[in-house]
N, C-alpha and C positions, 0 to 999 in steps of 0.2 A: 624534431618538430618543435614548434613554438606554440605555446597553449591555445593562444587564440587560432591555430591554424588547425586544431583538432575540430572533428566533426562534431554537430551537436547531438545532445542528449537525446537518443531516440526513447520515447515514452509509448507503450501500449496501453491505450484507453478502452478498459472493456465495460459496457453499459451494465450498470448494477441495478436493472429492473429487478432481476430475481437474485438478492444480494447473498443468500444462504449457498446456492449453486455457486455463483462467481468466487465468493470466497473459498468454497472448497476445491474449485477448479484452480485457483491460483497456488493454494496450498499443495495440492498434489503436482502440480507443474513445477513447482520449486523444490520439492522433495525428489523428484525424478532428476532435476539438473543436478541437485546437491550429491545425488548418489553416483552421477557421472562425473564428477571432480569439480564442478562450477561452485564458486563460491558464492553463497547466496546470503541476502540480509532482506530485513525488513519484517513487517507484521501482516497477519490475516487476522479478520475477525471472526468470533465464534460465539455462539450462544451456550451457555452452561447454566442447568438448573440447580439452584443450591439446595440445601436440607431441607427449607420451607417449602420448597416447590416455585419459587419464583426464578425467571429466568434473568442472568445477568450476562451482560456483554463483555466480552475479554477480548484483548489483543494479544495474538500468540507471536513471539519473537521466532522467526524461522532460523535465525542462526543458532540458538541456545534454547530453544524450548520455553524461556521465561512466560510468565503470563500476567498481562496488566489489566485487572478487573477496571473496565472505564464506565460501568454504570453502579452507582450506589444505591444503597436501601436508605430511602428518606423516610421511611416510616409508613403506616398505614393511613391511606386517604391524601397522602401528599400529591400535588398535580405539578410540582416543580420540575424542572429538568433535573434528570438524574445523572447527567454527566459528570464523571470524576476527572475534573481537567488536570488534576495532579498526577493521576496515572497517565493519562494521556500524554501529557508533557514527559513522563518518564519513558514510555514506549518511542515518542520521538526521538528522544535523545539517544536512545540505543541503536536507532536508525542511522543519525547522525554520525555516531561514533564509528559503526560499521563501514558507512561511507568513507569516511576519513582513511579507515584501515584498508582499503581497497577491496571490496567486494566486487563480482563480475556482474551481478544482477541486484536489483532492489525492488522488493515488492511492498507496495504500499495499500493497506486496505482499503481504503477510499478516499475519493473526494467528495464532501458532502458540505453540509451547513457550517461547519466551524471551518474547515478550509476555505469555503467561499468568502469567508468573512477574514481570511488571513491568518487564522490560527489553527488549532489541530495539528496535522501533520504537514502542514505547510514547510516548515524548516527541515522536514525530512525529505521532501522533494526538492527544496532547493540544494541541501547537501549533496544529493545524488547528481543533480545538474550541474552544480560547480564540479564535482569530482568526474563528470561525464561517463557517471555509469548509468546503464539504460534501465528503465523503471516499467515495472508493470503495475496497473493500478486500476480497480474500479471506480466509475464515475456515476454519482447518484443522477439519474434524469433529471431532477429537480433543480440541478445547479450546472447544466450543461452550457449556460452563456458563462456564468463565471470560470468554468473550466477552461473555455476556449480563451478567454481574456489572460488567464493565468499561465497556461502551458502554451498557447499559440501554436506556432507550426511545428513545434516540437512532438505533439502528440499526434498520434494515429489510432483512429478507430479500429480496433480489432473485435471480430466475433468471439463471443464467450465460448469458446470450445477448445478442446486440446490442440487439434490439428492446426486450427488458425494461429495459435498461440506458438505453436513450432514451427510455424512458417515464417512467423515474425521473428524469434529468436533466431533461425537460421540467417535469414536476412542481415539481422545486426552484427551477428557473429562473423559473417562472411559477405561484406558489403561489397566486393567485387563479381 
């Protein structure tokens, strides 16, 4: 089959109003599939308290367990954005490598502010799309319009629950 004749990349877009629960759902679903032999790649977001009691945001690589701390301590009283773009770029590169290596499913923590401006994890999305690997992603409600422009008809809104994800995955794996 010629590459252009392959079906488009299916993307399950989960609404991320309740980000913590959606991230947990994506992580658990990916772990279940991995235990069943599905080659999983991608990152989910988690919050971790540091020794000072401050909450840090981390991306966890689903294929190897690596952590990418994407929020940094800018010091007391700072009001600047604390996103560590270097760590975010490393997480993105890990997903891109996994896409090239041939994962069966890629999970991307979210499409939000960085991705809306075509930064953040956009290259991870593009790598999955180019490789025609199905994607599950959380989508920030604040950036739905940008998401629609970015993903277009590839994306399908999926309810943020285990059964809906399972139905989507079954359809993707067995399209006939």
